[in-house]
Gaussian input, Z-matrix of N, CA and C with variables (Angstrom, degrees):
# hf/3-21g

backbone

0 1
 N
 C     1     B1
 C     2     B2     1     A1
 N     3     B3     2     A2     1     D1
 C     4     B4     3     A3     2     D2
 C     5     B5     4     A4     3     D3
 N     6     B6     5     A5     4     D4
 C     7     B7     6     A6     5     D5
 C     8     B8     7     A7     6     D6
 N     9     B9     8     A8     7     D7
 C    10    B10     9     A9     8     D8
 C    11    B11    10    A10     9     D9
 N    12    B12    11    A11    10    D10
 C    13    B13    12    A12    11    D11
 C    14    B14    13    A13    12    D12
 N    15    B15    14    A14    13    D13
 C    16    B16    15    A15    14    D14
 C    17    B17    16    A16    15    D15
 N    18    B18    17    A17    16    D16
 C    19    B19    18    A18    17    D17
 C    20    B20    19    A19    18    D18
 N    21    B21    20    A20    19    D19
 C    22    B22    21    A21    20    D20
 C    23    B23    22    A22    21    D21
 N    24    B24    23    A23    22    D22
 C    25    B25    24    A24    23    D23
 C    26    B26    25    A25    24    D24
 N    27    B27    26    A26    25    D25
 C    28    B28    27    A27    26    D26
 C    29    B29    28    A28    27    D27
 N    30    B30    29    A29    28    D28
 C    31    B31    30    A30    29    D29
 C    32    B32    31    A31    30    D30
 N    33    B33    32    A32    31    D31
 C    34    B34    33    A33    32    D32
 C    35    B35    34    A34    33    D33
 N    36    B36    35    A35    34    D34
 C    37    B37    36    A36    35    D35
 C    38    B38    37    A37    36    D36
 N    39    B39    38    A38    37    D37
 C    40    B40    39    A39    38    D38
 C    41    B41    40    A40    39    D39
 N    42    B42    41    A41    40    D40
 C    43    B43    42    A42    41    D41
 C    44    B44    43    A43    42    D42
 N    45    B45    44    A44    43    D43
 C    46    B46    45    A45    44    D44
 C    47    B47    46    A46    45    D45
 N    48    B48    47    A47    46    D46
 C    49    B49    48    A48    47    D47
 C    50    B50    49    A49    48    D48
 N    51    B51    50    A50    49    D49
 C    52    B52    51    A51    50    D50
 C    53    B53    52    A52    51    D51
 N    54    B54    53    A53    52    D52
 C    55    B55    54    A54    53    D53
 C    56    B56    55    A55    54    D54
 N    57    B57    56    A56    55    D55
 C    58    B58    57    A57    56    D56
 C    59    B59    58    A58    57    D57
 N    60    B60    59    A59    58    D58
 C    61    B61    60    A60    59    D59
 C    62    B62    61    A61    60    D60
 N    63    B63    62    A62    61    D61
 C    64    B64    63    A63    62    D62
 C    65    B65    64    A64    63    D63
 N    66    B66    65    A65    64    D64
 C    67    B67    66    A66    65    D65
 C    68    B68    67    A67    66    D66
 N    69    B69    68    A68    67    D67
 C    70    B70    69    A69    68    D68
 C    71    B71    70    A70    69    D69
 N    72    B72    71    A71    70    D70
 C    73    B73    72    A72    71    D71
 C    74    B74    73    A73    72    D72
 N    75    B75    74    A74    73    D73
 C    76    B76    75    A75    74    D74
 C    77    B77    76    A76    75    D75
 N    78    B78    77    A77    76    D76
 C    79    B79    78    A78    77    D77
 C    80    B80    79    A79    78    D78
 N    81    B81    80    A80    79    D79
 C    82    B82    81    A81    80    D80
 C    83    B83    82    A82    81    D81
 N    84    B84    83    A83    82    D82
 C    85    B85    84    A84    83    D83
 C    86    B86    85    A85    84    D84
 N    87    B87    86    A86    85    D85
 C    88    B88    87    A87    86    D86
 C    89    B89    88    A88    87    D87
 N    90    B90    89    A89    88    D88
 C    91    B91    90    A90    89    D89
 C    92    B92    91    A91    90    D90
 N    93    B93    92    A92    91    D91
 C    94    B94    93    A93    92    D92
 C    95    B95    94    A94    93    D93
 N    96    B96    95    A95    94    D94
 C    97    B97    96    A96    95    D95
 C    98    B98    97    A97    96    D96
 N    99    B99    98    A98    97    D97
 C   100   B100    99    A99    98    D98
 C   101   B101   100   A100    99    D99
 N   102   B102   101   A101   100   D100
 C   103   B103   102   A102   101   D101
 C   104   B104   103   A103   102   D102
 N   105   B105   104   A104   103   D103
 C   106   B106   105   A105   104   D104
 C   107   B107   106   A106   105   D105
 N   108   B108   107   A107   106   D106
 C   109   B109   108   A108   107   D107
 C   110   B110   109   A109   108   D108
 N   111   B111   110   A110   109   D109
 C   112   B112   111   A111   110   D110
 C   113   B113   112   A112   111   D111
 N   114   B114   113   A113   112   D112
 C   115   B115   114   A114   113   D113
 C   116   B116   115   A115   114   D114
 N   117   B117   116   A116   115   D115
 C   118   B118   117   A117   116   D116
 C   119   B119   118   A118   117   D117
 N   120   B120   119   A119   118   D118
 C   121   B121   120   A120   119   D119
 C   122   B122   121   A121   120   D120
 N   123   B123   122   A122   121   D121
 C   124   B124   123   A123   122   D122
 C   125   B125   124   A124   123   D123
 N   126   B126   125   A125   124   D124
 C   127   B127   126   A126   125   D125
 C   128   B128   127   A127   126   D126
 N   129   B129   128   A128   127   D127
 C   130   B130   129   A129   128   D128
 C   131   B131   130   A130   129   D129
 N   132   B132   131   A131   130   D130
 C   133   B133   132   A132   131   D131
 C   134   B134   133   A133   132   D132
 N   135   B135   134   A134   133   D133
 C   136   B136   135   A135   134   D134
 C   137   B137   136   A136   135   D135
 N   138   B138   137   A137   136   D136
 C   139   B139   138   A138   137   D137
 C   140   B140   139   A139   138   D138
 N   141   B141   140   A140   139   D139
 C   142   B142   141   A141   140   D140
 C   143   B143   142   A142   141   D141
 N   144   B144   143   A143   142   D142
 C   145   B145   144   A144   143   D143
 C   146   B146   145   A145   144   D144
 N   147   B147   146   A146   145   D145
 C   148   B148   147   A147   146   D146
 C   149   B149   148   A148   147   D147
 N   150   B150   149   A149   148   D148
 C   151   B151   150   A150   149   D149
 C   152   B152   151   A151   150   D150
 N   153   B153   152   A152   151   D151
 C   154   B154   153   A153   152   D152
 C   155   B155   154   A154   153   D153
 N   156   B156   155   A155   154   D154
 C   157   B157   156   A156   155   D155
 C   158   B158   157   A157   156   D156
 N   159   B159   158   A158   157   D157
 C   160   B160   159   A159   158   D158
 C   161   B161   160   A160   159   D159
 N   162   B162   161   A161   160   D160
 C   163   B163   162   A162   161   D161
 C   164   B164   163   A163   162   D162
 N   165   B165   164   A164   163   D163
 C   166   B166   165   A165   164   D164
 C   167   B167   166   A166   165   D165
 N   168   B168   167   A167   166   D166
 C   169   B169   168   A168   167   D167
 C   170   B170   169   A169   168   D168
 N   171   B171   170   A170   169   D169
 C   172   B172   171   A171   170   D170
 C   173   B173   172   A172   171   D171
 N   174   B174   173   A173   172   D172
 C   175   B175   174   A174   173   D173
 C   176   B176   175   A175   174   D174
 N   177   B177   176   A176   175   D175
 C   178   B178   177   A177   176   D176
 C   179   B179   178   A178   177   D177
 N   180   B180   179   A179   178   D178
 C   181   B181   180   A180   179   D179
 C   182   B182   181   A181   180   D180
 N   183   B183   182   A182   181   D181
 C   184   B184   183   A183   182   D182
 C   185   B185   184   A184   183   D183
 N   186   B186   185   A185   184   D184
 C   187   B187   186   A186   185   D185
 C   188   B188   187   A187   186   D186
 N   189   B189   188   A188   187   D187
 C   190   B190   189   A189   188   D188
 C   191   B191   190   A190   189   D189
 N   192   B192   191   A191   190   D190
 C   193   B193   192   A192   191   D191
 C   194   B194   193   A193   192   D192
 N   195   B195   194   A194   193   D193
 C   196   B196   195   A195   194   D194
 C   197   B197   196   A196   195   D195
 N   198   B198   197   A197   196   D196
 C   199   B199   198   A198   197   D197
 C   200   B200   199   A199   198   D198
 N   201   B201   200   A200   199   D199
 C   202   B202   201   A201   200   D200
 C   203   B203   202   A202   201   D201
 N   204   B204   203   A203   202   D202
 C   205   B205   204   A204   203   D203
 C   206   B206   205   A205   204   D204
 N   207   B207   206   A206   205   D205
 C   208   B208   207   A207   206   D206
 C   209   B209   208   A208   207   D207
 N   210   B210   209   A209   208   D208
 C   211   B211   210   A210   209   D209
 C   212   B212   211   A211   210   D210
 N   213   B213   212   A212   211   D211
 C   214   B214   213   A213   212   D212
 C   215   B215   214   A214   213   D213
 N   216   B216   215   A215   214   D214
 C   217   B217   216   A216   215   D215
 C   218   B218   217   A217   216   D216
 N   219   B219   218   A218   217   D217
 C   220   B220   219   A219   218   D218
 C   221   B221   220   A220   219   D219
 N   222   B222   221   A221   220   D220
 C   223   B223   222   A222   221   D221
 C   224   B224   223   A223   222   D222
 N   225   B225   224   A224   223   D223
 C   226   B226   225   A225   224   D224
 C   227   B227   226   A226   225   D225
 N   228   B228   227   A227   226   D226
 C   229   B229   228   A228   227   D227
 C   230   B230   229   A229   228   D228
 N   231   B231   230   A230   229   D229
 C   232   B232   231   A231   230   D230
 C   233   B233   232   A232   231   D231
 N   234   B234   233   A233   232   D232
 C   235   B235   234   A234   233   D233
 C   236   B236   235   A235   234   D234
 N   237   B237   236   A236   235   D235
 C   238   B238   237   A237   236   D236
 C   239   B239   238   A238   237   D237

   B1=1.4464
   B2=1.5092
   B3=1.3027
   B4=1.5038
   B5=1.5529
   B6=1.3348
   B7=1.4444
   B8=1.5300
   B9=1.3456
   B10=1.4823
   B11=1.5174
   B12=1.3072
   B13=1.4746
   B14=1.5000
   B15=1.3283
   B16=1.5078
   B17=1.5114
   B18=1.3816
   B19=1.4728
   B20=1.5256
   B21=1.3025
   B22=1.4419
   B23=1.5175
   B24=1.3080
   B25=1.4617
   B26=1.5585
   B27=1.3661
   B28=1.4511
   B29=1.5663
   B30=1.3186
   B31=1.4735
   B32=1.5279
   B33=1.2519
   B34=1.4625
   B35=1.4264
   B36=1.2926
   B37=1.4377
   B38=1.5071
   B39=1.3647
   B40=1.5225
   B41=1.4965
   B42=1.3327
   B43=1.4441
   B44=1.5403
   B45=1.3021
   B46=1.5114
   B47=1.5543
   B48=1.2953
   B49=1.4771
   B50=1.5529
   B51=1.3025
   B52=1.4792
   B53=1.5543
   B54=1.3577
   B55=1.4893
   B56=1.5374
   B57=1.3068
   B58=1.4943
   B59=1.5479
   B60=1.3639
   B61=1.4969
   B62=1.6144
   B63=1.1681
   B64=1.4480
   B65=1.4821
   B66=1.2721
   B67=1.4935
   B68=1.5227
   B69=1.3086
   B70=1.4191
   B71=1.5246
   B72=1.3391
   B73=1.4515
   B74=1.5385
   B75=1.3967
   B76=1.4674
   B77=1.4856
   B78=1.3353
   B79=1.3762
   B80=1.5036
   B81=1.3472
   B82=1.5013
   B83=1.4854
   B84=1.3150
   B85=1.4359
   B86=1.5432
   B87=1.3202
   B88=1.5286
   B89=1.5540
   B90=1.3170
   B91=1.4619
   B92=1.5546
   B93=1.3925
   B94=1.4535
   B95=1.5879
   B96=1.3327
   B97=1.4222
   B98=1.4383
   B99=1.2653
   B100=1.4420
   B101=1.5372
   B102=1.3270
   B103=1.5091
   B104=1.5042
   B105=1.3745
   B106=1.3675
   B107=1.5911
   B108=1.2379
   B109=1.5260
   B110=1.5047
   B111=1.2998
   B112=1.4063
   B113=1.5521
   B114=1.2917
   B115=1.4675
   B116=1.5300
   B117=1.3429
   B118=1.4575
   B119=1.5295
   B120=1.3168
   B121=1.4657
   B122=1.4926
   B123=1.3779
   B124=1.5565
   B125=1.4625
   B126=1.3065
   B127=1.5447
   B128=1.5138
   B129=1.3153
   B130=1.5141
   B131=1.5589
   B132=1.2768
   B133=1.4637
   B134=1.5303
   B135=1.3357
   B136=1.5287
   B137=1.4580
   B138=1.3179
   B139=1.5364
   B140=1.4721
   B141=1.3205
   B142=1.4556
   B143=1.5716
   B144=1.2372
   B145=1.4761
   B146=1.5106
   B147=1.3277
   B148=1.4355
   B149=1.5340
   B150=1.3547
   B151=1.5228
   B152=1.5280
   B153=1.3197
   B154=1.4731
   B155=1.4551
   B156=1.2758
   B157=1.3772
   B158=1.5113
   B159=1.3134
   B160=1.5168
   B161=1.5574
   B162=1.3309
   B163=1.4769
   B164=1.5750
   B165=1.2869
   B166=1.4811
   B167=1.5139
   B168=1.2706
   B169=1.4524
   B170=1.5844
   B171=1.2850
   B172=1.4406
   B173=1.5418
   B174=1.3743
   B175=1.4552
   B176=1.5865
   B177=1.3486
   B178=1.4011
   B179=1.4795
   B180=1.3463
   B181=1.4580
   B182=1.4474
   B183=1.3004
   B184=1.5592
   B185=1.5500
   B186=1.2827
   B187=1.4263
   B188=1.6223
   B189=1.3154
   B190=1.4881
   B191=1.5480
   B192=1.3042
   B193=1.4451
   B194=1.5276
   B195=1.2643
   B196=1.4520
   B197=1.5586
   B198=1.2974
   B199=1.4424
   B200=1.5311
   B201=1.3234
   B202=1.4825
   B203=1.4139
   B204=1.3676
   B205=1.4653
   B206=1.5065
   B207=1.3050
   B208=1.4992
   B209=1.4893
   B210=1.3258
   B211=1.4204
   B212=1.5365
   B213=1.4202
   B214=1.3582
   B215=1.5405
   B216=1.3827
   B217=1.4478
   B218=1.5552
   B219=1.3620
   B220=1.4666
   B221=1.4973
   B222=1.3525
   B223=1.5166
   B224=1.5301
   B225=1.2931
   B226=1.4804
   B227=1.5309
   B228=1.3253
   B229=1.5332
   B230=1.5181
   B231=1.2893
   B232=1.4897
   B233=1.4997
   B234=1.3144
   B235=1.4430
   B236=1.5508
   B237=1.3704
   B238=1.4528
   B239=1.5306
   A1=105.28
   A2=115.66
   A3=126.63
   A4=104.33
   A5=107.43
   A6=114.16
   A7=109.31
   A8=113.19
   A9=120.60
   A10=104.77
   A11=112.79
   A12=124.66
   A13=110.98
   A14=114.03
   A15=119.30
   A16=106.80
   A17=110.35
   A18=119.32
   A19=106.66
   A20=117.40
   A21=122.35
   A22=110.15
   A23=116.77
   A24=122.69
   A25=103.43
   A26=110.29
   A27=115.71
   A28=108.95
   A29=116.30
   A30=122.59
   A31=105.62
   A32=123.41
   A33=123.20
   A34=111.94
   A35=122.86
   A36=126.96
   A37=109.40
   A38=116.13
   A39=119.68
   A40=110.08
   A41=120.48
   A42=123.19
   A43=106.09
   A44=120.95
   A45=121.66
   A46=110.03
   A47=118.46
   A48=121.35
   A49=106.79
   A50=117.94
   A51=119.46
   A52=108.79
   A53=114.49
   A54=112.27
   A55=113.66
   A56=117.57
   A57=118.18
   A58=107.24
   A59=117.45
   A60=116.21
   A61=109.14
   A62=122.31
   A63=127.45
   A64=110.43
   A65=120.72
   A66=124.55
   A67=111.99
   A68=116.84
   A69=121.59
   A70=111.58
   A71=119.51
   A72=123.06
   A73=114.38
   A74=113.10
   A75=120.79
   A76=114.17
   A77=116.86
   A78=123.75
   A79=110.50
   A80=115.62
   A81=121.78
   A82=109.92
   A83=115.95
   A84=127.14
   A85=107.71
   A86=120.56
   A87=120.53
   A88=102.89
   A89=111.62
   A90=122.51
   A91=114.12
   A92=115.78
   A93=120.95
   A94=107.49
   A95=118.19
   A96=121.90
   A97=111.52
   A98=120.23
   A99=127.01
   A100=109.93
   A101=115.28
   A102=124.22
   A103=111.01
   A104=116.38
   A105=123.61
   A106=111.17
   A107=114.59
   A108=121.33
   A109=108.50
   A110=121.38
   A111=123.45
   A112=113.79
   A113=115.77
   A114=121.41
   A115=111.59
   A116=115.10
   A117=117.69
   A118=113.69
   A119=117.54
   A120=120.43
   A121=112.06
   A122=112.48
   A123=115.54
   A124=109.15
   A125=119.70
   A126=119.62
   A127=109.41
   A128=115.94
   A129=117.73
   A130=112.41
   A131=117.72
   A132=124.53
   A133=109.64
   A134=115.99
   A135=119.13
   A136=108.94
   A137=119.16
   A138=120.76
   A139=109.13
   A140=120.75
   A141=119.45
   A142=110.26
   A143=118.63
   A144=121.56
   A145=111.43
   A146=116.18
   A147=119.26
   A148=113.82
   A149=110.31
   A150=114.56
   A151=110.16
   A152=117.55
   A153=119.15
   A154=111.71
   A155=123.75
   A156=128.31
   A157=108.61
   A158=118.16
   A159=121.37
   A160=106.84
   A161=119.77
   A162=121.17
   A163=106.38
   A164=119.95
   A165=120.82
   A166=112.27
   A167=117.65
   A168=123.86
   A169=106.74
   A170=115.89
   A171=119.87
   A172=112.22
   A173=117.26
   A174=118.37
   A175=107.32
   A176=117.90
   A177=120.36
   A178=116.57
   A179=118.46
   A180=125.22
   A181=109.81
   A182=118.54
   A183=122.25
   A184=107.61
   A185=120.78
   A186=119.38
   A187=105.86
   A188=112.76
   A189=118.54
   A190=108.00
   A191=117.15
   A192=120.62
   A193=110.60
   A194=116.03
   A195=122.51
   A196=106.51
   A197=123.94
   A198=123.14
   A199=112.02
   A200=119.03
   A201=122.27
   A202=107.75
   A203=121.92
   A204=122.10
   A205=112.91
   A206=116.48
   A207=122.32
   A208=109.15
   A209=121.22
   A210=124.69
   A211=113.86
   A212=117.81
   A213=119.48
   A214=114.62
   A215=115.85
   A216=121.62
   A217=110.78
   A218=123.38
   A219=120.70
   A220=114.20
   A221=114.86
   A222=117.42
   A223=112.16
   A224=117.00
   A225=118.91
   A226=113.65
   A227=115.28
   A228=117.32
   A229=107.98
   A230=121.70
   A231=125.10
   A232=112.22
   A233=115.46
   A234=122.72
   A235=113.11
   A236=114.80
   A237=117.26
   A238=105.99
   D1=162.85
   D2=-178.10
   D3=-82.85
   D4=166.22
   D5=-178.47
   D6=-72.36
   D7=143.54
   D8=-174.31
   D9=-99.79
   D10=134.65
   D11=177.93
   D12=-116.25
   D13=124.28
   D14=178.40
   D15=-81.79
   D16=124.88
   D17=-177.90
   D18=-120.91
   D19=137.13
   D20=174.92
   D21=-123.41
   D22=148.72
   D23=178.12
   D24=-87.88
   D25=147.31
   D26=179.84
   D27=-75.92
   D28=132.60
   D29=-173.24
   D30=-64.16
   D31=-37.28
   D32=178.78
   D33=-62.11
   D34=-37.86
   D35=-179.35
   D36=-68.24
   D37=-46.62
   D38=179.01
   D39=-63.11
   D40=-39.93
   D41=-178.33
   D42=-65.64
   D43=-43.74
   D44=-179.35
   D45=-64.62
   D46=-35.49
   D47=-177.29
   D48=-73.87
   D49=-38.14
   D50=176.97
   D51=-65.30
   D52=-48.60
   D53=-178.20
   D54=-62.78
   D55=-28.08
   D56=-178.19
   D57=-74.30
   D58=-23.47
   D59=-175.23
   D60=-77.41
   D61=-9.37
   D62=179.73
   D63=-92.13
   D64=135.99
   D65=175.76
   D66=-80.27
   D67=-38.00
   D68=176.58
   D69=-77.48
   D70=117.30
   D71=-176.78
   D72=-67.44
   D73=-16.30
   D74=179.76
   D75=-74.88
   D76=-19.65
   D77=-174.77
   D78=-65.19
   D79=126.63
   D80=179.64
   D81=-107.95
   D82=142.79
   D83=-179.52
   D84=-107.55
   D85=119.34
   D86=-174.68
   D87=-89.37
   D88=169.88
   D89=-174.10
   D90=-66.56
   D91=-26.61
   D92=178.58
   D93=-68.57
   D94=-41.43
   D95=178.47
   D96=-63.54
   D97=-40.66
   D98=177.12
   D99=-61.00
   D100=-52.80
   D101=176.30
   D102=-50.33
   D103=-54.02
   D104=-174.26
   D105=-63.90
   D106=-46.00
   D107=178.72
   D108=-63.57
   D109=-40.75
   D110=177.39
   D111=-64.11
   D112=-38.41
   D113=173.96
   D114=-66.35
   D115=-42.98
   D116=177.62
   D117=-63.93
   D118=-39.74
   D119=176.92
   D120=-63.92
   D121=-40.71
   D122=178.68
   D123=-63.60
   D124=-42.75
   D125=178.33
   D126=-62.69
   D127=-43.09
   D128=-179.29
   D129=-61.72
   D130=-41.87
   D131=179.72
   D132=-64.84
   D133=-46.47
   D134=-179.89
   D135=-63.30
   D136=-43.41
   D137=179.93
   D138=-65.34
   D139=-41.77
   D140=179.09
   D141=-66.14
   D142=-35.21
   D143=175.71
   D144=-63.75
   D145=-45.43
   D146=-179.83
   D147=-62.20
   D148=-43.09
   D149=-178.84
   D150=-69.30
   D151=-35.84
   D152=176.14
   D153=-67.22
   D154=-36.52
   D155=178.10
   D156=-67.40
   D157=-40.37
   D158=179.80
   D159=-68.58
   D160=-38.77
   D161=179.21
   D162=-67.44
   D163=-43.45
   D164=178.90
   D165=-61.57
   D166=-35.44
   D167=-179.99
   D168=-69.36
   D169=-46.28
   D170=-179.21
   D171=-60.66
   D172=-27.50
   D173=-177.78
   D174=-98.51
   D175=16.20
   D176=-178.22
   D177=56.09
   D178=33.92
   D179=-179.07
   D180=-91.53
   D181=137.50
   D182=179.62
   D183=-82.72
   D184=-10.99
   D185=-173.05
   D186=-141.74
   D187=143.77
   D188=175.06
   D189=-80.88
   D190=124.63
   D191=178.58
   D192=-116.16
   D193=168.99
   D194=-176.33
   D195=-58.67
   D196=-38.66
   D197=-179.32
   D198=-59.15
   D199=-26.89
   D200=177.29
   D201=-71.95
   D202=-41.02
   D203=173.53
   D204=-62.06
   D205=-39.63
   D206=-177.45
   D207=-66.18
   D208=-34.19
   D209=179.16
   D210=-71.11
   D211=-33.69
   D212=-176.79
   D213=-94.61
   D214=-12.74
   D215=-172.28
   D216=-62.57
   D217=-42.64
   D218=-177.24
   D219=-57.06
   D220=-45.66
   D221=178.97
   D222=-73.80
   D223=-33.22
   D224=175.64
   D225=-64.01
   D226=-36.55
   D227=178.82
   D228=-73.87
   D229=-30.51
   D230=175.00
   D231=-68.42
   D232=-34.72
   D233=-178.50
   D234=-75.19
   D235=-27.63
   D236=-179.53
   D237=-97.90

């Protein structure tokens, strides 16, 4: 397997995304919500990557392409 790289989402970006999802501008997002959302996104991206790699391997592809993500995305979204 290839080298694994640990990637984290910026807390500021996650906080801005969460704040934009609320209609009421007075809604506050605490740091625990940002941390939890960041962890969930990281798990989601890791799982998507693993499934796309498995799909690429099944198709005897040397490289993971966008089409591999597209093929695994419907089931991934149902699982989450």
